[in-house]
C-alpha positions as CSV (number, residue, x, y, z in Angstrom):
1,M,213.8,126.1,77.1
2,S,210.2,127.3,77.2
3,T,207.9,126.4,74.3
4,I,204.6,128.0,73.1
5,F,202.9,125.0,74.7
6,D,204.5,125.8,78.1
7,R,203.2,129.3,77.7
8,I,199.7,128.0,76.9
9,I,199.9,125.7,80.0
10,R,200.8,128.8,82.1
11,R,198.0,130.8,80.5
12,E,200.5,133.3,79.1
13,V,199.2,132.7,75.6
14,P,195.5,132.3,74.8
15,A,194.3,129.0,73.4
16,D,191.0,127.3,72.7
17,I,191.3,124.7,75.5
18,V,189.0,121.7,75.1
19,Y,190.3,119.5,77.9
20,E,192.6,119.7,80.9
21,D,193.5,117.6,83.9
22,E,196.5,117.4,86.2
23,Q,198.7,115.6,83.6
24,L,197.7,117.2,80.2
25,I,196.0,119.9,78.3
26,A,194.3,119.8,74.9
27,F,193.5,122.7,72.6
28,R,192.5,123.4,69.1
29,D,195.4,123.8,66.6
30,I,195.8,127.4,65.3
31,A,196.7,126.1,61.8
32,P,194.3,123.1,61.5
33,Q,195.1,120.4,58.9
34,A,191.5,119.0,59.2
35,P,188.1,120.4,60.3
36,I,188.9,119.0,63.8
37,H,192.5,119.4,64.8
38,V,193.2,119.2,68.5
39,L,196.6,119.0,70.2
40,F,197.0,116.9,73.4
41,V,200.1,118.0,75.3
42,P,201.5,116.6,78.5
43,K,202.3,119.1,81.2
44,T,205.6,117.2,81.8
45,P,208.2,118.8,79.5
46,I,209.6,116.2,77.1
47,A,211.1,117.5,73.8
48,T,210.6,114.5,71.5
49,L,209.6,110.8,71.6
50,N,213.4,110.2,71.6
51,D,213.7,111.9,75.0
52,L,210.9,109.8,76.6
53,T,212.1,107.6,79.4
54,P,210.6,104.3,80.4
55,E,209.2,105.9,83.5
56,Q,207.4,108.5,81.4
57,A,205.9,105.9,79.0
58,P,202.4,106.2,80.7
59,I,202.2,109.8,79.5
60,I,201.8,108.6,75.9
61,G,199.0,106.3,77.0
62,Q,197.3,109.2,78.8
63,L,197.5,111.3,75.6
64,A,195.9,108.5,73.5
65,L,193.2,107.8,76.1
66,A,192.3,111.5,76.4
67,A,192.1,111.8,72.6
68,A,189.9,108.8,72.3
69,D,187.6,110.1,75.1
70,Y,187.4,113.4,73.3
71,A,186.5,111.8,70.0
72,K,183.7,109.8,71.7
73,R,182.4,112.8,73.7
74,E,182.3,115.0,70.6
75,G,180.5,112.3,68.5
76,F,183.1,111.5,65.8
77,A,184.8,108.4,67.2
78,Q,182.6,106.0,65.1
79,A,183.2,108.0,61.9
80,G,186.9,107.9,62.5
81,Y,189.9,110.0,63.4
82,R,193.7,110.0,63.1
83,T,196.3,110.5,65.9
84,V,199.8,111.4,65.1
85,I,203.0,112.1,67.1
86,N,205.8,113.7,65.1
87,C,209.4,113.3,66.2
88,N,211.9,115.8,65.0
89,G,212.2,118.0,62.0
90,D,212.0,115.5,59.1
91,A,208.7,114.2,60.6
92,G,207.3,117.7,60.8
93,Q,207.7,118.4,64.5
94,T,207.9,122.2,64.9
95,V,207.3,122.6,68.6
96,F,209.7,120.6,70.7
97,Q,207.3,119.4,73.4
98,V,205.8,115.9,72.8
99,H,202.2,116.3,71.6
100,L,199.6,114.2,70.0
101,H,197.6,115.5,67.0
102,L,194.0,114.4,66.8
103,L,192.6,115.0,63.2
104,A,189.0,114.4,62.2
105,G,185.9,115.8,60.7
106,A,186.4,114.8,57.0
107,P,187.8,111.8,55.1
108,L,191.6,112.1,55.7
109,G,192.7,109.9,52.9
110,H,195.1,107.0,53.0
111,F,198.2,107.4,55.2
112,G,201.5,106.3,53.9
113,T,201.2,107.1,50.2
114,P,204.7,106.8,48.8
115,I,206.6,110.0,48.4
116,R,207.9,110.6,44.9
């Protein structure tokens, strides 16, 4: 099944691409949840973290390293940023292709406030 991210990788859908190499692509989120909201997506199709195999584990490291490099390059690494990978619907995953959200550009508040 093809996702919107697959279509962005194939250049069938426009995106504001900020980074790309052989393994991954990164682009600005079209519905940002922070002043800086970039999605880092592997070019290997993996629906969720639950579907990741041990052989594919380095992909997650590549996403994290690319996000950290981007934060340093753009000058907000020292101020701080958040990275998030959602897994399935209850966690908020809406596109079923593993991806890492990088959020920054403003104080993001404390993570893990109890839900009431």
